[in-house]
C-alpha positions in Angstrom: -56.6 -9.3 3.6 -56.3 -5.9 5.4 -56.2 -3.2 3.5 -53.6 -1.8 5.5 -50.7 -2.7 3.3 -52.0 -1.0 0.5 -52.0 2.3 2.2 -48.8 1.5 3.1 -47.7 1.0 -0.3 -49.4 4.5 -1.6 -47.5 6.5 1.1 -44.6 4.2 -0.2 -45.0 5.6 -3.7 -45.1 9.4 -2.2 -42.2 9.1 -0.1 -39.7 7.7 -2.8 -40.9 10.3 -5.5 -40.9 13.2 -2.8 -37.2 11.4 -1.7 -36.1 11.7 -5.1 -37.2 15.0 -5.9 -35.4 16.4 -2.3 -31.8 14.8 -2.7 -31.5 14.7 -6.2 -32.5 18.7 -5.9 -30.0 18.8 -2.7 -27.2 17.1 -5.1 -27.7 19.3 -7.9 -27.8 22.6 -5.4 -24.4 21.1 -4.2 -23.1 21.1 -7.6 -24.2 24.7 -8.4 -22.7 26.0 -5.2 -19.4 24.0 -5.9 -18.7 25.2 -9.4 -18.1 28.6 -8.9 -16.6 28.4 -5.8 -14.1 25.7 -7.0 -11.5 28.1 -8.5 -12.2 30.6 -5.7 -11.4 28.6 -2.7 -8.4 26.3 -3.5 -7.3 25.4 0.0 -10.5 23.9 0.3 -11.8 22.2 -3.0 -8.3 21.8 -4.5 -6.0 21.2 -1.8 -3.8 19.2 -4.1 -2.9 22.0 -6.0 -1.9 23.7 -2.9 0.0 21.4 -1.2 3.4 20.9 -3.3 3.9 17.6 -2.3 0.7 16.5 -3.5 0.7 18.4 -6.6 0.1 17.0 -9.8 -1.2 17.6 -13.3 -4.5 16.7 -12.8 -4.8 19.2 -10.1 -3.3 21.9 -11.9 -6.2 21.7 -14.4 -8.2 25.0 -15.0 -11.7 24.8 -16.4 -13.0 28.2 -17.3 -16.8 27.7 -18.2 -19.1 27.2 -15.5 -19.7 23.6 -14.4 -16.7 23.3 -17.1 -14.8 21.0 -14.4 -17.6 18.2 -15.5 -16.7 17.1 -18.8 -13.2 17.9 -18.0 -13.6 15.4 -15.1 -15.3 12.7 -17.4 -12.5 13.0 -19.8 -9.6 11.9 -17.6 -8.6 8.8 -18.4 -7.9 5.6 -16.3 -3.8 5.9 -17.1 -3.9 9.7 -15.9 -5.7 8.7 -12.9 -3.6 5.7 -12.3 -0.6 7.9 -12.5 -1.6 10.6 -10.5 -3.6 9.2 -7.7 -2.5 5.5 -8.0 -3.9 2.2 -8.1 -6.7 2.1 -5.4 -8.4 5.1 -6.8 -8.7 4.1 -10.5 -9.9 0.5 -9.0 -12.6 2.2 -7.2 -13.4 4.0 -10.2 -13.6 0.9 -12.3 -16.1 -0.7 -9.5 -18.1 2.2 -9.9 -17.9 1.9 -13.6 -18.8 -1.7 -13.5 -22.1 -0.9 -11.4 -23.2 1.5 -14.2 -22.8 -0.6 -16.8 -24.9 -3.6 -14.9 -27.8 -1.0 -14.1 -28.0 0.1 -17.7 -28.7 -3.8 -18.6 -31.3 -3.6 -16.1 -32.6 -0.3 -17.4 -32.5 -2.0 -21.0 -34.2 -5.2 -19.2 -36.9 -2.6 -17.7 -38.1 -1.5 -21.2 -39.9 -5.1 -21.5 -40.1 -5.9 -17.8 -42.1 -3.0 -17.0 -45.1 -3.6 -19.5 -45.1 -7.2 -18.5 -45.3 -6.6 -14.8 -47.7 -4.0 -15.2 -50.0 -5.2 -17.8 -50.0 -8.9 -17.0 -50.1 -8.9 -13.4 -53.2 -8.6 -10.8 -53.7 -6.7 -7.8 -56.0 -4.6 -5.8 -57.5 -1.8 -8.0 -56.2 1.3 -5.8 -52.6 -0.2 -5.9 -50.5 2.6 -7.0 -48.5 2.5 -10.2 -45.2 1.6 -8.9 -46.2 -1.0 -7.3 -47.7 -2.4 -10.8 -44.1 -2.3 -12.0 -42.6 -4.9 -9.7 -42.8 -9.1 -10.1 -44.9 -8.7 -6.6 -48.0 -7.8 -9.1 -47.8 -10.7 -10.9 -50.4 -13.5 -9.9 -49.4 -16.9 -8.5 -47.9 -19.3 -11.1 -48.2 -16.6 -13.9 -46.4 -17.5 -16.9 -45.3 -14.0 -17.2 -42.8 -14.8 -14.7 -40.4 -16.3 -17.7 -39.5 -12.5 -18.0 -38.2 -12.4 -14.7 -36.1 -15.7 -15.7 -34.7 -13.8 -19.0 -33.9 -10.6 -17.3 -31.7 -12.6 -14.8 -29.7 -14.6 -17.1 -29.0 -11.7 -18.8 -28.0 -9.5 -16.1 -26.1 -11.9 -14.0 -24.3 -13.7 -17.1 -23.2 -9.9 -18.3 -22.0 -9.1 -14.7 -19.8 -12.4 -14.7 -18.5 -11.6 -18.1 -17.5 -7.8 -16.9 -15.9 -9.2 -13.6 -14.0 -11.7 -15.6 -12.7 -8.6 -18.3 -11.9 -6.8 -15.3 -9.2 -9.1 -14.0 -7.2 -9.1 -17.0 -6.8 -5.1 -16.4 -6.2 -5.5 -12.9 -3.5 -8.3 -13.0 -1.8 -5.9 -15.3 -2.0 -2.9 -13.1 -1.2 -4.6 -9.8 2.0 -6.2 -11.4 3.2 -3.2 -12.4 2.4 -1.4 -9.1 4.4 -4.6 -7.5 7.5 -3.4 -9.7 7.8 0.4 -8.7 10.7 1.5 -7.1 9.6 1.6 -3.5 11.2 -0.5 -0.7 7.9 -2.2 0.3 8.3 -4.1 -3.3 11.9 -5.3 -1.8 11.1 -6.1 1.4 9.3 -8.8 3.5 7.9 -9.2 7.0 9.1 -11.9 9.0 6.7 -12.9 11.6 7.4 -15.4 14.5 11.1 -15.4 14.6 12.6 -18.4 16.6 15.0 -17.0 19.7 18.0 -18.2 18.1 17.4 -16.0 15.1 16.5 -12.9 17.0 19.1 -10.7 16.1 20.0 -8.6 12.7 23.2 -10.5 12.5 21.7 -14.2 12.8 18.6 -13.5 10.9 20.7 -11.7 7.8 23.2 -14.7 8.1 19.9 -17.4 7.8 18.8 -15.5 4.6 22.2 -15.5 3.3 22.3 -19.2 3.4 18.9 -19.5 1.7 19.5 -16.5 -0.8 23.3 -15.8 -1.2 24.4 -12.4 -2.0 20.1 -11.3 -1.7 20.1 -9.4 1.5 20.3 -5.8 1.5 19.2 -5.0 5.0 17.6 -6.9 8.1 15.9 -5.1 11.1 14.5 -7.1 13.7 11.9 -5.2 15.8 12.6 -3.9 19.3 10.4 -3.0 22.1 11.9 0.2 23.1 10.2 1.0 26.3 11.6 3.9 27.7 12.9 5.5 24.3 9.5 5.4 23.0 8.2 7.7 26.0 11.1 9.8 25.9 10.6 10.6 22.0 7.1 11.1 22.6 7.8 13.5 25.4 10.4 15.0 23.0 8.2 15.7 20.4 5.3 17.6 22.6 8.2 19.7 24.3 9.4 20.7 21.0 5.8 21.9 20.2 5.8 23.6 23.4 9.0 25.5 22.7 8.4 26.3 19.4 4.8 27.9 20.7 6.8 30.2 23.5 9.2 31.3 20.8 6.2 32.5 18.5 4.9 34.1 21.5 8.1 36.2 22.3 8.0 36.8 18.5 4.5 38.3 18.4 4.4 39.9 21.8 8.1 41.0 22.5 8.1 39.6 25.8 9.6 36.2 26.8 7.3 34.0 28.5 7.7 33.4 32.1 6.2 31.3 34.7 6.4 30.8 38.6 9.0 28.5 39.7 6.5 26.8 42.1 2.9 26.6 43.0 3.3 29.2 46.0 6.4 30.8 45.0 6.6 34.3 43.7 10.0 33.8 41.7 9.4 33.7 37.9 11.7 31.8 35.6 12.1 32.0 31.8 9.9 29.3 30.2 12.3 29.2 26.9 15.5 28.7 29.0 14.0 25.8 31.1 12.4 24.3 28.1 15.7 24.4 26.2 17.7 22.9 29.2 14.9 20.2 28.9 15.3 19.4 25.3 19.1 19.4 25.4 18.7 16.7 28.2 16.3 14.7 26.3 18.3 14.7 22.9 21.5 13.5 24.9 19.2 10.8 26.4 17.5 9.9 23.1 21.0 9.9 21.1 22.7 7.7 23.7 19.8 5.2 23.9 19.6 5.3 20.1 23.1 4.0 20.0 22.5 1.6 22.8 19.5 0.1 20.8 21.5 -0.1 17.5 24.2 -2.3 19.2 21.8 -4.4 21.1 19.8 -4.8 17.5 23.0 -6.3 15.8 24.5 -8.4 19.1 24.0 -12.1 18.6 22.5 -14.1 21.0 25.7 -16.0 22.2 27.1 -12.4 23.1 24.1 -11.4 24.7 24.0 -14.7 27.0 27.6 -14.1 28.1 27.0 -10.6 28.7 24.1 -11.4 30.7 25.7 -14.0 32.4 28.5 -12.2 34.4 30.4 -14.4 37.0 29.0 -13.2 40.5 32.7 -13.0 41.7 33.8 -10.9 39.1 30.9 -8.7 39.6 31.6 -8.3 43.2 35.3 -7.4 42.6 34.1 -4.7 40.0 31.3 -3.2 42.3 34.0 -0.7 44.1 35.4 0.2 40.6 32.0 0.9 38.7 28.6 1.6 39.1 26.0 -1.3 39.8 24.0 0.2 36.7 26.6 0.2 34.4 27.0 -3.8 35.4 23.2 -4.8 35.3 22.0 -5.2 31.8 19.8 -2.3 30.4 16.0 -3.5 30.4 15.2 -0.6 28.1 15.0 -3.0 25.1 13.3 -6.0 24.4 13.9 -8.1 21.1 10.6 -8.9 19.5 9.9 -11.9 17.5 9.2 -10.1 14.2 11.4 -8.4 11.7 11.8 -6.9 8.1 14.0 -7.9 5.4 15.3 -6.0 2.5 16.6 -8.0 -0.7 18.2 -6.6 -3.3 16.1 -7.6 -6.2 12.6 -8.5 -7.1 13.5 -12.1 -7.9 15.1 -12.3 -4.4 11.9 -11.1 -2.5 9.5 -13.1 -4.6 11.7 -16.2 -3.8 11.3 -15.3 0.0 7.7 -14.9 0.0 7.5 -18.5 -1.6 9.8 -20.6 0.8 8.7 -22.5 3.7 11.6 -21.6 5.6 11.0 -23.6 9.1 10.1 -26.9 9.9 7.6 -25.4 12.6 4.2 -24.5 11.3 3.8 -21.2 13.0 7.6 -19.9 12.7 9.4 -17.6 10.2 6.1 -16.6 8.5 6.6 -14.3 5.3 4.3 -11.9 4.5 4.7 -9.1 1.8 5.8 -5.9 3.6 4.0 -2.5 4.1 5.6 0.8 3.4 7.7 2.1 6.5 4.9 4.6 7.3 2.3 2.2 6.8 3.6 -0.3 9.3 1.0 -0.4 12.7 3.9 -1.0 15.0 1.6 -1.7 17.8 0.7 -5.1 16.4 4.5 -6.1 15.6 5.8 -8.6 18.0 2.5 -10.1 18.8 2.7 -13.5 19.9 1.3 -16.5 17.7 -1.4 -17.4 20.6 -2.3 -13.6 21.3 -2.8 -13.0 17.4 -5.1 -15.9 17.1 -6.8 -15.2 20.2 -7.3 -11.7 18.9 -8.8 -13.4 15.9 -11.3 -15.3 17.8 -12.2 -12.3 19.9 -12.8 -10.3 17.0 -15.1 -12.8 14.9 -17.0 -13.3 18.1 -17.5 -9.5 18.7 -18.5 -8.8 15.1 -21.0 -11.7 15.4 -22.5 -10.5 18.5 -22.6 -6.8 16.7 -24.3 -8.6 14.0 -27.0 -10.0 16.2 -27.7 -6.7 18.2 -27.5 -4.4 15.8 -30.9 -5.8 14.6 -32.5 -4.3 16.9 -32.2 -0.6 15.7 -31.9 -1.3 12.5 -35.6 -2.9 12.7 -36.7 0.2 14.7 -35.3 2.5 12.1 -37.4 0.3 9.4 -40.5 0.2 11.6 -40.6 4.0 11.2 -41.2 3.8 7.6 -44.3 1.4 8.1 -46.8 3.9 9.0 -49.6 1.7 9.5 -47.8 -0.7 11.9 -46.9 2.3 13.8 -50.5 3.5 14.0 -51.4 0.3 15.7 -48.9 0.7 18.1 -48.7 4.3 18.9 -52.5 5.3 19.0 -51.3 9.4 19.3 -50.0 9.0 15.9 -53.4 8.4 14.5 -55.0 11.8 15.5 -51.6 13.3 14.4 -51.9 12.1 10.7 -55.6 12.9 10.8 -54.5 16.4 11.7 -51.6 16.4 9.1 -51.5 13.6 6.7 -48.1 14.6 5.1 -46.6 13.5 8.5 -46.8 9.9 7.4 -44.7 10.6 4.4 -42.0 12.7 6.6 -41.9 9.6 8.6 -40.8 7.4 5.4 -38.4 9.7 4.5 -36.7 9.9 8.2 -36.2 6.2 8.1 -33.7 5.7 5.3 -31.9 8.9 6.4 -31.9 7.3 10.0 -30.2 4.0 8.6 -27.7 5.9 6.7 -26.6 7.8 9.9 -26.5 4.4 11.6 -24.3 2.9 9.0 -21.8 5.6 10.1 -21.0 4.5 13.8 -20.4 0.9 12.4 -16.5 1.9 10.9 -15.4 3.2 14.4 -16.6 0.1 16.2 -15.5 -2.6 13.6 -12.0 -0.8 13.0 -11.6 -1.3 16.9 -12.1 -4.9 16.4 -9.7 -5.3 13.4 -6.7 -4.0 15.6 -7.2 -7.4 17.7 -6.4 -9.6 14.6 -2.9 -8.7 14.7 -2.4 -7.0 11.1 1.0 -5.1 10.8 -0.2 -2.8 8.0 -2.5 -0.1 7.7 -3.6 -1.8 4.6 -4.0 -4.9 6.2 -6.6 -3.4 8.7 -8.4 -1.5 6.1 -9.1 -4.7 4.4 -10.2 -6.5 7.7 -12.3 -3.6 8.0 -13.7 -3.4 4.6 -14.6 -7.1 5.1 -16.3 -6.5 8.3 -18.0 -3.4 7.3 -19.6 -4.7 3.8 -20.8 -7.8 5.7 -22.9 -6.0 8.1 -24.0 -3.3 5.5 -25.3 -6.6 3.1 -26.8 -8.4 6.4 -28.4 -5.6 8.6 -28.9 -2.7 5.8 -30.3 -4.7 3.3 -31.5 -8.3 4.2 -32.8 -7.2 7.7 -34.2 -4.2 6.4 -36.1 -6.0 3.4 -37.1 -9.0 5.7 -38.5 -6.7 8.6 -40.0 -4.3 6.1 -42.1 -7.0 4.5 -43.2 -8.6 7.8 -44.3 -5.5 9.0 -46.3 -4.5 6.2 -48.3 -7.5 7.0 -47.9 -8.1 10.6 -51.8 -7.7 11.8 -52.2 -11.0 9.3 -49.2 -12.4 10.4 -50.7 -13.6 14.0 -54.0 -15.3 12.1 -52.2 -16.9 9.2 -48.8 -17.2 9.8 -47.6 -19.1 6.9 -50.0 -17.5 4.2 -49.1 -13.8 5.3 -45.3 -15.0 5.4 -45.7 -16.4 1.7 -47.4 -13.1 0.7 -44.8 -11.1 2.4 -41.8 -12.4 0.7 -43.4 -12.7 -2.7 -45.4 -9.6 -2.9 -44.1 -7.4 -0.1 -40.1 -8.0 -0.5 -40.0 -6.7 -4.3 -41.9 -3.7 -3.1 -39.3 -2.9 -0.8 -37.4 -1.6 -3.5 -39.3 1.9 -2.5 -37.1 1.8 0.9 -34.0 1.1 -0.6 -34.6 3.7 -3.5 -35.2 6.4 -0.9 -32.2 5.0 0.9 -30.0 5.5 -2.4 -31.3 8.8 -2.8 -30.3 9.7 0.8 -26.7 8.7 -0.3 -26.7 10.9 -3.4 -28.0 14.0 -1.8 -26.6 13.9 1.7 -23.5 11.7 1.0 -22.3 13.0 -2.3 -23.4 16.6 -1.5 -21.4 16.9 1.7 -18.2 15.2 -0.1 -18.3 17.5 -2.9 -19.0 20.8 -1.0 -16.4 19.3 1.8 -18.9 20.6 4.6 -17.1 18.7 7.2 -13.6 19.5 6.7 -14.3 23.1 6.1 -16.3 23.2 9.7 -13.4 21.2 11.3 -10.7 23.8 9.5 -12.6 26.6 10.9 -12.9 25.3 14.3 -9.3 24.5 14.3 -8.4 28.2 13.1 -10.5 29.5 16.0 -9.4 27.2 18.9 -6.1 26.0 18.1 -2.7 27.6 18.1 -2.2 29.9 15.3 0.7 32.1 16.1 3.0 31.0 12.7 2.6 29.5 9.6 3.7 26.1 11.1 1.4 26.1 14.0 -1.7 26.9 12.0 -0.8 23.7 9.4 -0.5 21.4 12.1 -3.5 19.3 13.1 -4.7 20.1 16.6 -6.7 17.5 18.8 -8.9 16.0 15.9 -9.2 19.1 14.1 -7.3 19.2 11.0 -6.5 22.5 9.0 -7.1 22.6 5.2 -3.3 22.4 4.7 -3.3 18.9 6.2 -3.3 16.0 3.6 -6.5 14.2 3.2 -6.9 10.7 2.6 -10.2 9.0 1.2 -11.7 6.5 4.0 -12.1 3.2 1.5 -13.6 0.8 3.7 -16.6 2.9 4.6 -17.1 4.4 1.0 -16.5 0.7 -0.8 -18.8 -0.8 1.8 -21.8 1.5 0.5 -21.1 0.7 -3.0 -21.3 -3.1 -2.1 -24.6 -2.5 -0.4 -25.3 -0.5 -4.1 -24.4 -3.8 -5.8 -26.7 -6.1 -3.7 -29.6 -3.4 -4.1 -29.0 -3.5 -7.7 -28.9 -7.4 -8.3 -31.7 -8.2 -6.2 -33.9 -5.7 -7.7 -33.0 -5.0 -11.1 -35.2 -7.9 -12.0 -37.9 -7.9 -9.5 -38.6 -4.1 -9.5 -36.9 -2.9 -12.9 -37.4 1.2 -11.9 -34.7 0.7 -9.4 -32.4 0.0 -12.3 -32.8 3.6 -13.0 -32.0 5.0 -9.7 -28.8 2.8 -9.6 -27.6 3.9 -12.6 -27.9 7.4 -11.7 -26.3 6.5 -8.4 -23.1 4.6 -9.8 -22.6 7.7 -12.5 -23.0 10.5 -9.7 -20.4 8.8 -7.4 -18.0 8.0 -10.4 -18.3 11.6 -11.2 -17.7 13.1 -7.7 -15.0 10.6 -6.6 -12.8 11.2 -9.9 -13.3 14.4 -9.1 -12.1 14.1 -5.4 -9.2 11.7 -6.2 -8.1 14.3 -9.0 -7.8 17.3 -6.9 -8.5 16.4 -3.2 -7.4 13.0 -1.8 -3.7 12.1 -1.4 -2.3 9.3 -3.4 -0.7 8.1 -0.1 -3.3 5.5 0.8 -2.5 3.7 -2.1 -2.5 -0.1 -1.4 -1.5 -1.8 -4.4 -5.1 -2.3 -4.8 -5.5 -4.9 -2.4 -9.0 -3.9 -1.6 -10.3 -4.9 -5.3 -9.6 -8.6 -4.6 -12.1 -8.1 -1.9 -14.4 -6.3 -3.3 -14.7 -8.6 -6.2 -15.3 -11.3 -3.9 -18.3 -9.4 -2.2 -19.9 -8.8 -5.4 -19.6 -12.5 -6.5 -21.5 -13.3 -2.7 -23.9 -10.6 -3.8 -24.6 -12.3 -7.1 -25.5 -15.7 -5.8 -27.5 -14.2 -2.7 -29.4 -12.1 -5.4 -30.0 -15.3 -7.7 -30.8 -17.1 -4.6 -33.5 -14.4 -3.6 -35.2 -14.1 -7.0 -35.3 -18.2 -7.2 -36.9 -18.0 -3.7 -39.3 -15.4 -4.5 -40.6 -17.5 -7.8 -40.5 -20.5 -6.0 -42.8 -18.7 -3.4 -44.8 -17.7 -6.5 -45.4 -21.1 -7.6 -43.7 -20.7 -10.9 -43.1 -24.6 -11.1 -40.8 -24.2 -14.4 -39.3 -20.8 -14.1 -37.9 -21.3 -10.5 -36.0 -24.5 -11.1 -34.8 -23.1 -14.3 -33.0 -20.3 -12.1 -30.7 -23.2 -10.9 -28.2 -23.7 -13.8 -27.5 -19.8 -13.3 -27.2 -20.0 -9.6 -24.5 -23.2 -9.9 -22.8 -21.4 -13.0 -22.0 -18.6 -10.7 -20.6 -20.6 -8.2 -18.5 -22.3 -10.1 -17.2 -19.5 -11.7 -16.3 -18.1 -8.7 -14.6 -21.7 -7.9 -12.9 -21.1 -11.2 -11.5 -17.5 -10.5 -10.3 -18.7 -7.0 -8.4 -21.5 -8.5 -5.5 -19.2 -10.2 -6.9 -15.8 -10.9 -6.8 -14.1 -7.8 -3.6 -16.1 -6.8 -1.9 -14.9 -10.0 -3.1 -11.5 -9.3 -1.5 -11.2 -5.8 1.7 -12.5 -6.5 4.4 -11.0 -8.8 5.3 -13.6 -11.4 9.1 -14.3 -13.2 7.8 -13.1 -16.4 7.5 -9.7 -15.2 10.3 -8.8 -12.4 13.4 -11.2 -14.5 13.7 -8.3 -17.1 13.1 -5.6 -14.5 16.0 -6.7 -12.2 18.1 -7.1 -15.6 17.5 -3.6 -16.5 18.0 -1.9 -13.1 20.9 -4.0 -12.0 22.4 -5.7 -8.7 23.4 -2.6 -7.3 19.5 -0.7 -7.4 18.9 -1.6 -3.7 21.6 0.6 -2.2 22.2 2.6 0.9 18.5 4.8 0.6 16.9 1.6 1.5 18.9 0.7 4.6 17.3 1.7 7.8 13.8 2.4 6.6 12.4 -0.2 8.6 13.8 0.9 12.3 11.1 1.8 15.0 9.9 5.2 14.5 11.5 6.0 18.0 15.1 5.3 16.3 14.6 7.4 13.4 15.7 10.9 14.7 18.7 11.2 17.1 18.6 15.0 17.5 15.2 17.1 17.2 15.3 21.0 17.4 12.5 23.7 17.2 11.6 24.6 14.2 12.5 28.3 14.8 15.0 30.7 12.9 18.6 30.2 13.9 18.8 34.3 14.4 15.8 33.9 17.1 17.6 31.3 19.2 21.0 32.9 19.0 18.9 36.3 20.0 17.6 33.9 22.8 21.3 32.8 24.0 22.6 36.4 24.1 19.7 37.5 26.4 20.2 34.7 28.5 24.1 35.5 28.8 23.1 39.2 29.2 20.9 38.2 32.3 23.6 36.3 33.8 25.1 38.7 36.7 28.7 39.6 36.3 30.0 37.9 39.4 28.5 34.8 38.3 30.5 35.1 35.0 33.9 35.7 36.6 33.3 32.8 39.5 
């Protein structure tokens, strides 16, 4: 057997200790810098206190002592965070708390696991200390592997119990969230409406027959075509007009431009823009009225309007312009719509009904908030939606396969012995400066963390093909893909590739023996790599998150490069640059996917390399502290999706549990533990049965509102609760504002009109 792996392991111990010192020190430095600046730069570190609509009791709390915010944040109760930050925030924090508790159990197991692995094992005399603290140090057929079995039963059984107790909490809070006075809780999204029902009148009649007196509002979606383009053009025009008014106010001279490219004549920019805005407002107002009439029109009237008699049309041509006779093609009825009901009971009834005899007609889904509708996918035909799902699945699978190449390369950087064999110039460089080996091992987890940052952009593009009509559904889909790729690529590919690279030379000579040795010895010792990765996430990830370095730089560029002549211009996003006054929402899929990877590392290595439990306990605790603070003072609660990501996260945690149990069982089997390995099977089967038990009713009860909850609430609120305030909420964005004017003081616009009148020649006025 080559001595190369021993050298690599020694470097691994130095690298993990150095990475811990560097990145934990980085996090401590970030906390030290953040503490005095927290109260001085409120717009950066406490934007919820500066933005009126986001202000809450948590954001207004003042902590006088240096680092006094830390105990203050810890003392925030779950109910306070739920009330001020939403269900998604507290569900995320409780997942981190779950990870902390499991890690503490792993730390308690480490009290007896580390001595057993160290003193009952056998290995090379020059093996480092941390390598002796893993199951890889135990000899083949060692009876001491019983301790691994006991630790597995303790850790995984307690995890299952904690998940079960979390369900009762989540179900109660989820039901309370679904009963809030929100239009989304009283509405449903209707997908694939048959052509005979594609009008507000017909669809409303259909639901009135099913639920008499229960319909409050109906909105069949429209493809507005030209109107949508005109609204976008008007929005840009208003911004341009406001900017020119601000230029006039600051410079004292009205902006002018040439009337043509070769013309010397100059025209007043504000006057031209005002005329264009007035014309656009008239066009949009008329088109919105036509769209409302078109939306209310039943199909019979629509067909009669289109089927004009040709002879009658010929007689009318001399009298009426042809444009008035031909039906407008500006609007097109889509196959989807929204229905709002008068009570929670009626909404629950609609969600449970099978409405049509065709499999894919009148499919009912819970409606998102009006501002959370992803309008680009509304009206997508069923075939296109199914094709998009298949394409998204194929693209995600292909990405998962090809992503193995960069991940394997990143992992290979940490295998200095392997690099020396492939890159001969590295041998002399390492001899000249030995610390280079440790530096390379530190670069590998940093590169892996940076590589993971690219995935959300790619997978988010794939998720949009699947036809989701809500931003929340897009986030859930993105989270599922991200977590899966993180676990497969960042964990399994990294662990297996790293283990094989450690004995690559012997793999050619003795493939089977080397593979067995790699999985039984080097796989447990791969915890070094993942501990370094976790340290990177703590030092760089949490450090940048707490100090808000990226938003600060973007706001600085926005201030220097973007329009800033007025307070409104300064507070408006420009290109991809956001000012500090712009509300910020947490990217839940990205952060939660990293947490799922943490769970995978914890479950696998808490029993095989128990020292990792201490690292994971630190990671979960620090993440909980930082993000609890950010939810209280930074992030807007508008991203709250009624905790829908929680159920997907629990499913991933259960999948990580099963994968970890299988991995531990496989390592024990490879180490020829004839008694211990089969005894892992009951735990493995029990975890699968527990998941099936939860899927049977728990997930379903948590996702739907029971009659026991909504009946007394409907009785308390009364039948007239859903009134005019919820009417028209699901109109397309282009139909929501008939007239738009620049946000300029009226006296300024009046003065502008007076100047225009004064500039008009006298002869023109008399004419």
